[in-house]
C-alpha positions, 0 to 999 in steps of 0.5 A: 260603735267606736270599735269600728274606728280602730285599726284591726292591727291596733285592736289586735295588739290591745287584745294580745296585750290584755290576754297576756296579762290574764291568768289561765283561769281568767282567760278560760272564763272569758273564752267560756263567755264568748262561746256562750254569746256566739252560741246564743246567736243574738250577736250581730254579724260584726261583733260575732266576728270580733268575739270569734277573733278574741276567742281564737286568741284566748284559746291560743293563749290557754293552749300555750299555757297548758302546753308550758305546764305539761312541759314542767310536769315531773314524774317522781322517781322512786328507789326500790324501797319506795322512797322518792329519789329525785324527779325527772321530766314527765315527757322523757321521749325526744 
């Protein structure tokens, strides 16, 4: 395969750029496919390592997006009569 001819840094940059352009759902689906391929155990060692590295990058991207989403979650603040009066950050600690 020609994958072995590309430098690891160039492959990593292409992978990171590719992942950055994916939606959360697409990244999660790609990660699930990688996990399934690795669990089957029928992938050659070199390809397994590449898949594992891409899976780790996908996992990190998904976690970053989840963390960003959690930071945006807001809790509705209600008045004594039950009406919504505004919002405040979900995580009020810190």
